[in-house]
N, C-alpha and C positions, 0 to 999 in steps of 0.2 A: 368600418366598425361592424361587427357581427350583430345580427338579430337572432335571438334564440326563442324557441317555443317555451311555454310555461313548464312543460315536463323536462326540457333540457336545463332550464334555470334551476329546477329542483336538484338535478344531477350535479350541477356546478356548485350549488350551495353545499350539498353533501360532500363533494370532493374537497371543498375548502375546509370544512370541519374535520375531515379525515386526514388531510395532508399537511395542514399548517403546523401543528394542529390548533384548533380553536373550538370551544364549545359552541353549541347552537345558541345558547344565551349570550355568549361573548360576541358571536357574529351579529346577533340582533342588536346588542349594545353598540357595536361598531356602526351598523347601518343607521340606527336612529341618531347616533351622535353626529354622523356626517350630515344627516338631514337637518339636525338642530343647527349645526354650524352654517348651513346654507340659509336657514330661515331667520336666524337671530338678527342679522344685520338689515333685514327687510321688514320685520314685524315691529311696529312702534311699541315701546315698552308698556304703554297703557292699554293696548288692545286686549279685549277679553277673548280668551281662547276656549273653544268648546271641542273636546276630543271625543269622537265616537269610535269605540273599539269593538271589534268582533272577537270571537273566542279563540281564533287561531293566531298564527305568527304575525299576520298583518296587524291584528289587534295588539299583539305584544310590542311591535314597533311603535304603535301609537301610545302605549303606556309608557315606554321609555322616553319618548319625545315629550309627553306630558310632564313627566318627572323633571326632565332637564329644563323645560320652560319654567316650571314652578320654582325650581332652585335658583333660576336667574331673575325671578321677580315678576313674571307675567301672571296675571290673574287667570287661573286655569280651572275649568270644570271638566270632569270625565264621566262619560256615559257608556256603560257596557251594554251592548245590544245582544239580546238573547236570540240565537238562531236555531236552537235545537241541537247544536253540536257541542261536544265536550270541550272544555278549556284545555289548550295545550299546556304542557309542563312549563314552557318558557313564558306563556301568558300568566300562569299562576305565580311564577317566580317574580315577574315584574309587577303584578298586581300587589303582591306583598311589599315590594320595595316602594311602590307608589303610596301605599297606606302609611308606611313608616316615614315617608317624606312629608306627610301631613295632608294628603288628598284622599278622601273617601269617595270612590266612584258610586254613581247611582246606576243600578241595573234596570234597564228598560224591558220589562216583561209585557208591557201594554203600551201601544202607541200613544195612548192618552197621557202617558207620563212624559212625553216629549217636551223639553223645556222651551220657555220663551227665549228667543234669540234675536237680538237687534240686528238691523241691517249693517251696522258699523262694527259688528263682531266678526270673528274668524272661526270657521269650522275646520277641524282636522278630520278628514275621512279616513279611518283605518278599520273599516268593518270587514271587507273581504279583500283578498290579495290575488295572487296569480294562481292559487289552488282552486279557485271557484270552478265547479263542474256543472252547475245547474243554475237557473235563474233564481234570484232572491224571492223569498216567499214569506208570508206571515208578518211578524213584527218587523223583521229586517226590511222587507219591501216597503212597509208603511213608513218606517223611519227614513229610508232613502227618499221617498216622495216628499216628506216634510223637510228634509234637508234642502232639497231642490227649491222648495217654496219659501225658504227662509229669507232669501235676499242677501244673506251673508257672503263674505268672501270664503270660498271653499278650496281647501288644499287637500288633494288626495295623495295618500302615501303609496307609492309604487304604481298603483293602478286604480282608477275610479272604481268604487265598490259596485259590483254587478256587471262590470265589463269583462268579457272573456278576452284573453290575451291574443287570440287568433281570430276565429270565425264568430261573428255576431249576427249571422244571417238569421232572421226571424226573431231576434231578441226584442223584448219589450223595453224600449229605451226610457220609458217612464219609471222603470225599476232599476235604473243605473244612475249613480251620482253624476250630476253635471258639474264637473270641477271647473273652478276658475283657473286653477293651476294644478298640474300634476308633477310631482317630483319623483322620478322613477329610478330604480336602483340598477346601476351598472350598464344596462342595455336598454335601447328603445324597445317598446313592445310592438309587435306586428300590427296590432289593432290601431295603433296611433297613426298608421300610414294611410288610413282610409277615411274618405270624406264623411261617411255616415257616422263616424265616431267622434267627429271634431267637437261637437257640442258637449260631449261627455269628458273627453281628455283635456279640453281647454288648452291653455298655453303649457306645454310640457317641456321638461328638461331632464337630462340624465346626470346623476351624480355617481362618482366612483366609490364603491364601498370596499374595494380591495379583495374581490373574489380571486381565487387561485389562478394566477396568470397562465401557467402551463396548461391547466385544464381548459381555460377559455381558448387558448391558441390551438389546442388539439381537437376541440369539439367541432365536428362538421356541421355546417348549416348551409342552406341554399339562399338564406335571406341576409342582405347586407344593407348598411346605411352609409351612403357615400359621403366621406369627410375629406378635408384638405389632405390629410396624410395618405389617403388612398389614391388621390388624383395626382399629387405632385410627382411620384415616381413614374407615372405614365407619360408625362410631358417630355418630349424629345429636346435634347440640348442642341443648340446651334453652334457650329464651329466657325473659326475665323475665315476659312476659305470657302464656305458655302456660298451659293449664289441662287438666283431665283429659280433656276432649273432644279436645284436640289429639293425644293419644297413643293413641287408638283403643280399641275395645271388642273384646276377645278372647272368643270362645266356646270353652269346653272341653266336649266331648262324651265323657264317660268314666264309668267305675264300673259296678258290678253288685253283687249281694248278696255281702257279704264283701270287697268290693274298693273301698270308699269311699276308702281310702288312696291309690290310684292317682290318683283324681280330685283329691284334696286336694293331692298333690304337684305335679301338672301345673298346677293353678290357682295354687298358691302361687308356683311358678316364673314363671308368666306375670305375676303382680303384681310380683315382685322384679326382673323384667327390664324393667319400665317401662310396661306397658300401663296406660292411664288407668282402664279399667274391665274387669272380668273377670266373666263369668257362666258357671256350670257347669250343663250339662244332664245330669242324673243320675237314676237311679231313686229313687222315693220313699223306699225303705229307707235311702238314703245321705244324705238331706237333713240330718237332725239332726246327724249326725256331722260333716258337712262344714261346716255353719254354726258349730258349736261350735269346730272346729279352725281355721277360716279366716273370721273375721267380715268381713274386707275384701272377700270375694267375694260376688257375688249368686248365687242358685240358681234354676234353672228345673227344677222337679220334673217328671219324666216320669210318665205315668199308670201305667206298669208299676212293680211293687213290687220285683221282683228283677233286672230288666234293662230296658234302654231299648227302648221299643216305638214311639216316634214322634219325628219331627223337629220341632224348634221353628221358628218363623218366623225366617228368617235376616236379615231386613231390618235389625235394629238393629246387626248385627255387622260388623266390618271384616276378620276372619279367624277361622279355627277350627282347633283342635287336636283330633284325633279318634283314639280307640283305646285309651288306657290303661284296663285293667281292664274292658273292655266285655263280654267273653264273645262267644260265637258262636251265640247263640240265633237261631232263624229270624226272630223279630221284629226282632232287631238287624241281621240280614243285610238285611232289607227297608229299614231305616233308612239303612244305608250306601248301598244302591243308590239310594234316593231322593235322598240328599245329592249323590251324583255326578251325578245327572240334572238337579238343579235349582240347584245352588250357583252363585253369581256372585262369591264371595269367595275369597281365597287359602286353601289348606288345607295342613296338615301331618298326615300319616297315620302312625300307629304301632301297634304291638302287635296287638290283635285286629282292628283295621281292616285290617291287612295280612293277618292270618290268614284273614279273611273273603274277601278278594280272591284269596288263594291257593286257596281252595276254590271260588271262582267267577271263574275267570280272564277271563271276558268283561267283567268290571268294569274290567279294566285299560284297555280301549279307551275307557272312559267318563271317565278321569281328566281333569280340567280342565288346561289348559296350565300347565306349571311348578309343578304340585303337588309338595310336598316329601314324600318317603317316608323313614322313618327305621328301616329294618330292622337287626337284628343278622344275622350270616351265616346262621344257621339259618332265619330268616324270609325272607331273600332267596332262599335255595335253594328254599324252598317256593314262592315266587313264580315262580321260573324253572324248577324241576324239575332244576336242575343239581347236580352233586356236586363242582364245581371248587373249588380253593383258590387263595389268593395271587394271583399275576400273572394267571392265567386267570380267576379270579373278578372281578378288576378289569376285565378286558376285557369280561366279560359285563355288569358294572355299567355300563360305557360304552355298550354296545349297547342295554341296557334303557332307559337314560335317553334315548337318541336315539330309540328306537322309540316310546316312550310320551310323549315331550316332557315329561319330569318331571325332578326333581332327586332323586338317590338318595344318602342319607346312610347309608353302611355302617359301622355302629358297631364299634369295636374299639380296640386300643391306639393306633393312628394312624388314627382315624376318617377315612374318605375321603368327600368331597363331590364327586359327579360331576354336571355340568350337561349338558343336551342337546347342546351344541356340542362336547363331548368333553373339556373341561378337567377335571382331577382335582386336588383340594385335600386334602392330607394334614394332619392336625392334629398340632401339636407339644406340646399340653398333655394332662394326664390322667395317671392312675397306676392300679396294680392295685387300690387300695382302692375304686375306683369300680365294681368288679365285684360289685355288690350290687343286690338287688331294689329297684326304684323309680328307679334312676338314669336309665333311659331315659324315664320319665314326666316327670322334671324337664326333660330336654332337649326333649321335645315341648312343654311349656309355655313354655319359653324361645323356641323358634322361632316358636310361635304368637303370642307377645307381640310379637316383632319384626315379624312380618307385619302384625299389627294396627296397628302404629305406622307402617306405610307402607314398610318396607324392601323392596327387591327380593328375591324369593324366594332367589336364589343368595346374596346378601349376608346374608340372615337365616340361611341354613343355615351359611355359613362362620363368621359372627360367633357364632352360637349355639353351634356345636360348640366353638369356641375358648374362649369364656367358660365354658361348661359344664365343660370339662376344667380350666380354670384355677381355677374354684370348687372342684373336687375336689382340686387341688394345694394350695390354701389350707387346705382341711379337713385334709389330710394333715399339714400343719405343726402342727396342734393335736392330732390323734389319731394313729392308726397305720393301716397298710394293712389290718389285720384289723378295725379298729373303725369305719372310716368307713361311714356309712349315708347313704341318699339325702337324709334331712333335713339332714345336714351340708352336702351339696353345695348344697341349696336355701338354707341360711342364709348361705352364703358367696358367693352371686351378687353381692351389692353390693361385697364386697371384690375380686372378680374385675374388676368394672367399674372400681373405683378403681385397681387395679394396671395395668390396660390404659391408662387415661387418664394416670396419673402415674408409671409405671415402678416404683414402689417402695411396699411396704406399710409401711415403717418410720415414715411420718408419722402413721399412725393406729392401728397395733397397740400 
């Protein structure tokens, strides 16, 4: 699914009006009606609804929604928030329709006119939409703060009022609606992908309002939201006479004294993701534990007892996943350096492999083309020396991927995959239960497995991230956010593949 900027969304709206053809008011009616259909089955009929509408088209959407709710019997109050801007023609049209339906809005020209709203009531936030170009001020800012203090259930229309659709660096988040739920039109907003905006966006979802499909298809964007329909075509089909040699030999370089589990998780994930053969190069102290836990994997014992001291012959292998549980001993640093100098196979680097490069930044210039790096934000900041967050961190991720011709997988709630060409792919799967030790080791093994099977590195990263998150979602159906562990993610990789192939788990659960 594409993610567009606010200016592109306005272009698509205009193209829809021009090419369908449909009037601007007709498109507004369509969007608000779709929103009404989404909400009517979830809002109890006795709930008191309070609609706050600004003077623009987002406010017009709110007025249409208020009329539709009123006509279906909900008790609705409407408050028009004065922002100093003129009312749009569509707003005026729908204000007249609302009056004729029997609702007379109250205009809030003074924050002291803000109504008393019970905690058991619902607020519909339709003050500002995607066209906002500066922070809210005056009465609007005060109303937003009072909405946030109300304790009511807050539903934002398209985007929480005050939130910019892209970059909110330096924004005063006290002047942005903190939505319980955001129902956004047609496309996710880029701002929803960033942790700093989570309290404002709340639980968000996308509804299709029928914008012109050919315009959507032809409009270029570097931002994408990874969905099942994007991943399914990437997955390779297996043929009747394929054999283990067909699906590659993955090497996992991982583990140190006390961290055999990291190597076991990565290797197990590589096997579950379909590699024909998996070998783990690990210190001698980890060999027995690994072979007992994972008899399907082969082990290449390192001469070092507590940490890896040498690099195995890479000739038999088709790809390598490197880093889980390695430690940063000087001998291990030398191994990573030699690997970067000599390898001819695709790599995915994680955890201590990244920490080693952060300590020896000259190694970044040695990365083979299109190596996949899988840092969490802390590891990425160590690599870059940056303290940025959210939008600015994404910009640095893009610059890093271009500078070093690598693929950067920045792990988080909407893990982002950035390729050297500048495209950004945000993940749609995953849940807070995956915030547990070893989860990243599983992802490393999955991507290494796909690389060994011959997947393009970008496809391996995108598919691996999606399947990893989906495996975590399946695990959550069985456990809880508190109790999911990395082994649960690993054991549900197969179900994630099945759900991606067949749409539903019901046929085999």
